[in-house]
Legacy VTK file of the C-alpha trace (Angstrom):
# vtk DataFile Version 3.0
C-alpha trace
ASCII
DATASET POLYDATA
POINTS 304 float
0.042 -0.036 0.039
2.948 2.398 0.550
3.773 1.824 -3.125
0.347 2.730 -4.150
0.086 5.760 -1.931
3.405 6.911 -3.469
2.307 6.173 -6.898
-0.868 8.186 -7.022
0.929 11.130 -5.326
3.214 10.980 -8.565
0.356 10.223 -10.892
-1.396 13.581 -10.011
1.788 15.654 -9.630
1.968 18.635 -12.073
5.559 17.933 -13.260
7.084 15.252 -15.499
10.502 14.093 -15.284
10.212 11.959 -18.664
8.659 14.267 -21.098
10.236 16.945 -23.272
8.799 20.401 -23.287
5.746 21.092 -25.312
6.250 22.493 -28.818
3.865 24.425 -30.885
3.791 22.978 -34.358
1.725 24.043 -37.264
1.286 20.639 -38.799
3.372 17.742 -37.158
4.705 15.016 -39.555
2.796 12.369 -37.461
-0.429 14.154 -38.079
0.219 14.894 -41.811
1.025 11.265 -42.382
-2.280 10.062 -40.922
-5.131 12.604 -41.768
-7.435 12.013 -44.494
-7.537 15.546 -45.754
-5.332 17.776 -47.701
-2.853 19.870 -45.761
-4.454 22.942 -47.476
-7.883 22.105 -46.419
-9.524 24.948 -44.237
-10.417 22.699 -41.477
-6.827 21.939 -40.701
-4.891 24.822 -42.151
-3.092 26.986 -39.588
-4.121 24.945 -36.491
-1.431 24.764 -33.921
-0.515 21.386 -32.477
1.051 20.733 -29.025
3.828 18.194 -29.699
6.297 16.518 -27.414
8.058 13.007 -26.783
8.402 11.164 -23.691
10.500 7.852 -23.192
7.566 5.870 -24.847
5.284 8.075 -26.670
5.269 10.780 -29.396
2.317 12.959 -28.673
0.463 15.477 -30.817
-2.561 17.291 -29.061
-4.860 20.038 -30.390
-6.134 20.816 -26.985
-3.931 22.939 -24.605
-5.634 21.733 -21.510
-5.443 17.871 -22.481
-1.848 18.321 -23.698
-0.925 19.626 -20.350
-2.446 16.713 -18.614
-1.005 14.234 -20.973
2.404 15.910 -20.720
2.319 15.718 -16.836
0.850 12.319 -16.477
0.968 10.094 -19.531
4.081 7.891 -18.597
2.538 7.573 -15.067
-0.847 6.293 -16.378
1.295 3.771 -18.261
2.836 2.605 -15.124
-0.434 2.452 -13.130
-1.907 0.415 -16.039
0.838 -2.235 -15.589
1.217 -2.047 -11.766
-2.343 -2.424 -10.882
-2.414 -5.783 -12.597
0.770 -7.141 -11.207
2.696 -6.766 -14.316
6.202 -5.423 -15.115
6.234 -1.806 -16.236
8.147 -2.294 -19.619
9.505 0.137 -22.094
7.998 0.040 -25.415
10.022 -1.517 -28.210
8.233 0.333 -31.207
7.414 3.879 -31.645
3.922 4.833 -30.279
2.253 7.792 -31.537
-0.744 9.426 -29.912
-2.710 11.875 -32.068
-5.315 13.706 -29.842
-8.215 15.767 -30.883
-11.011 16.891 -28.498
-13.697 18.076 -31.199
-15.665 14.981 -32.460
-16.593 16.738 -35.812
-13.020 17.716 -36.546
-11.807 14.269 -35.405
-14.193 12.556 -38.156
-13.138 14.942 -40.661
-9.471 14.349 -40.287
-9.464 10.684 -39.723
-12.755 9.539 -40.618
-13.224 7.995 -37.228
-16.061 8.473 -34.739
-14.346 7.073 -31.603
-10.715 6.449 -30.429
-8.972 3.679 -32.307
-5.624 2.091 -31.737
-3.599 0.607 -34.664
-0.965 -1.914 -33.982
0.881 -2.072 -37.088
3.045 -5.165 -37.434
5.497 -6.536 -40.076
5.091 -9.909 -41.976
6.494 -11.654 -39.020
4.013 -10.243 -36.510
6.669 -7.918 -34.787
5.173 -4.389 -33.935
6.549 -1.857 -36.259
4.695 1.131 -34.820
1.472 2.007 -32.987
-0.614 4.865 -33.904
-3.640 5.730 -31.469
-6.188 8.258 -32.842
-7.717 9.635 -29.402
-10.972 11.449 -29.344
-10.392 13.269 -25.907
-13.746 15.055 -25.668
-14.357 13.912 -22.116
-12.102 13.938 -19.063
-8.701 11.942 -19.708
-9.749 9.722 -16.922
-12.762 8.488 -19.030
-11.061 8.553 -22.430
-7.228 7.398 -22.043
-7.043 4.343 -20.013
-9.092 1.948 -22.474
-6.923 2.703 -25.577
-3.829 2.780 -23.620
-4.568 -0.462 -22.218
-4.613 -1.864 -25.698
-1.172 -0.486 -26.423
0.392 -1.678 -23.087
-0.791 -5.106 -23.512
0.464 -5.508 -27.143
3.911 -4.495 -26.137
3.850 -6.619 -22.990
3.002 -9.627 -25.320
5.730 -8.796 -27.563
8.338 -8.393 -24.778
7.255 -11.671 -23.306
6.520 -13.753 -26.583
2.752 -14.403 -25.755
-0.702 -13.426 -26.974
-3.194 -13.286 -24.517
-6.773 -14.241 -25.304
-8.867 -11.144 -26.755
-11.241 -11.492 -23.518
-8.059 -10.464 -21.474
-7.602 -7.337 -23.672
-11.189 -6.317 -23.555
-11.852 -7.033 -19.950
-9.042 -5.460 -18.572
-9.655 -2.424 -20.608
-12.996 -1.766 -19.294
-11.775 -2.452 -15.768
-9.256 0.205 -16.431
-12.080 2.596 -16.906
-13.929 4.693 -14.318
-15.868 3.098 -11.462
-19.264 4.561 -12.962
-18.471 3.179 -16.311
-17.835 -0.314 -14.679
-21.178 -0.080 -12.587
-23.021 0.863 -15.912
-21.533 -2.177 -17.774
-22.567 -4.603 -14.795
-26.200 -3.350 -14.956
-26.270 -3.613 -18.809
-25.131 -7.057 -18.673
-27.612 -8.306 -16.304
-30.318 -6.742 -18.453
-29.029 -9.215 -21.173
-29.101 -12.139 -18.880
-32.472 -11.222 -17.399
-33.860 -11.076 -20.978
-32.313 -14.394 -21.755
-30.430 -12.968 -24.644
-27.442 -14.526 -26.229
-24.184 -13.715 -24.663
-20.771 -14.947 -23.957
-19.778 -17.568 -21.359
-16.408 -19.134 -20.726
-16.028 -21.402 -23.904
-17.304 -18.714 -26.376
-15.543 -15.838 -24.494
-12.398 -17.267 -24.101
-11.904 -18.764 -27.625
-12.980 -15.464 -29.362
-10.135 -14.174 -31.416
-9.322 -10.668 -32.237
-10.332 -11.377 -35.767
-13.533 -12.686 -34.641
-14.204 -9.803 -32.420
-13.488 -7.230 -35.345
-16.023 -8.911 -37.320
-18.719 -8.380 -34.572
-21.504 -5.507 -34.806
-21.055 -2.736 -32.272
-23.703 -4.256 -30.113
-22.035 -7.495 -30.142
-18.640 -5.982 -29.233
-20.285 -4.300 -26.341
-21.774 -7.430 -24.994
-18.390 -9.212 -25.399
-16.623 -6.492 -23.470
-19.103 -6.523 -20.728
-18.876 -10.405 -20.304
-14.984 -10.072 -20.456
-14.974 -7.403 -17.876
-17.026 -9.508 -15.380
-14.823 -12.568 -16.217
-11.595 -10.576 -15.442
-13.198 -8.947 -12.154
-14.299 -12.433 -10.918
-10.906 -14.025 -11.494
-8.853 -10.962 -10.125
-10.993 -10.518 -7.026
-12.282 -13.913 -6.177
-8.913 -15.984 -7.050
-6.217 -13.401 -6.574
-3.778 -11.788 -8.946
-1.356 -14.903 -9.270
-4.354 -17.112 -10.217
-5.632 -14.427 -12.617
-2.092 -14.320 -14.354
-1.997 -18.066 -14.571
-5.236 -18.236 -16.219
-3.940 -15.370 -18.615
-1.022 -17.484 -19.631
-3.009 -20.756 -19.744
-5.691 -19.474 -21.931
-3.278 -17.547 -24.365
-3.661 -17.753 -28.194
-3.098 -21.505 -29.370
-3.686 -23.103 -25.916
-6.341 -25.487 -24.580
-8.683 -23.262 -22.762
-10.670 -25.988 -21.210
-7.562 -27.669 -19.916
-6.455 -24.506 -18.461
-9.710 -23.926 -16.496
-9.284 -27.460 -15.018
-5.542 -27.091 -14.184
-5.606 -23.584 -12.849
-8.972 -23.245 -11.235
-9.996 -26.974 -10.725
-13.268 -26.839 -12.840
-13.791 -30.129 -14.796
-15.394 -28.469 -17.847
-16.843 -25.277 -19.192
-20.361 -25.960 -17.815
-19.098 -26.341 -14.221
-17.129 -23.093 -14.649
-20.035 -21.345 -16.067
-22.331 -22.148 -13.123
-19.946 -20.262 -10.887
-19.576 -17.606 -13.401
-23.325 -16.865 -13.903
-23.837 -17.070 -9.818
-21.134 -14.593 -9.511
-22.564 -12.047 -12.189
-25.992 -12.370 -10.396
-24.764 -11.880 -6.974
-22.650 -9.066 -8.130
-25.500 -7.387 -9.822
-27.623 -7.853 -6.768
-24.957 -6.172 -4.398
-24.481 -3.398 -6.923
-28.127 -2.546 -7.013
-28.435 -2.676 -3.259
-25.206 -0.533 -2.942
-23.519 -3.206 -0.936
-20.528 -3.354 -3.321
-17.945 -0.608 -2.426
-16.020 1.248 -5.178
-12.884 -0.462 -3.756
-14.128 -3.896 -5.167
-14.327 -2.544 -8.617
-10.905 -0.870 -8.535
-8.040 -3.124 -9.416
-4.989 -3.207 -7.200
-1.749 -5.222 -7.393
-2.480 -7.182 -4.338
LINES 1 305
304 0 1 2 3 4 5 6 7 8 9 10 11 12 13 14 15 16 17 18 19 20 21 22 23 24 25 26 27 28 29 30 31 32 33 34 35 36 37 38 39 40 41 42 43 44 45 46 47 48 49 50 51 52 53 54 55 56 57 58 59 60 61 62 63 64 65 66 67 68 69 70 71 72 73 74 75 76 77 78 79 80 81 82 83 84 85 86 87 88 89 90 91 92 93 94 95 96 97 98 99 100 101 102 103 104 105 106 107 108 109 110 111 112 113 114 115 116 117 118 119 120 121 122 123 124 125 126 127 128 129 130 131 132 133 134 135 136 137 138 139 140 141 142 143 144 145 146 147 148 149 150 151 152 153 154 155 156 157 158 159 160 161 162 163 164 165 166 167 168 169 170 171 172 173 174 175 176 177 178 179 180 181 182 183 184 185 186 187 188 189 190 191 192 193 194 195 196 197 198 199 200 201 202 203 204 205 206 207 208 209 210 211 212 213 214 215 216 217 218 219 220 221 222 223 224 225 226 227 228 229 230 231 232 233 234 235 236 237 238 239 240 241 242 243 244 245 246 247 248 249 250 251 252 253 254 255 256 257 258 259 260 261 262 263 264 265 266 267 268 269 270 271 272 273 274 275 276 277 278 279 280 281 282 283 284 285 286 287 288 289 290 291 292 293 294 295 296 297 298 299 300 301 302 303
């Protein structure tokens, strides 16, 4: 706990030891290479970007206030995302560019995107060449930054340790790295799905869904997957502990026998027996959340 107290003191400090000074740049190369409009277009011409680099990031942001927050906190948020899950805080191997816009209409015109998107660009051997994150920062950074940054951090971690975690790990951890109100809302929405007996994801379908499968889903189905993955990660982390959660992460990695991992790591004979516990956990958690018996601390991830 002493580490966490120190860490949060650093996280919200107003200085950064890792970032260069912010420079005002009319059209950074990083932006020009990615935008979908001409540099002479009136919507972009003359706009001044805030650009700087840190040990792991190149950042270009139009918003002065968001630029200030990211400049002071970005590297610490990265550390926080790793440490809270009991993972090593690694240095990124590939260049990671964050292009940040706070106006949704401008964001859509520049990049033809309506939400934040992370592109992990790989070579023919699957090695990360570069990462480009298009971030729509139209809400407070605590709501808009952790989820896409989780995707970046996990991809780099996987490359460092030569493993590819199941996609459920990526999506579940991302949601749990968001704000507590967002997590509570996700729990409520998942229980509506179960109460209405709508199709959803349980252990077999959840843990065997690949990233390509996920990308083929509709927006609604992706959201359903994210909610199931979030509750799976929460159950494993809180009820079985960090060590067991990490063992399941490894045991259900891409190419592994997921059913065998659930048996060897958690003692469940098959998917159905595991799902009985999973369904009961979701139902009990929803009841406790509705009755206001679940403290925020239970929905926050800590290294212990």
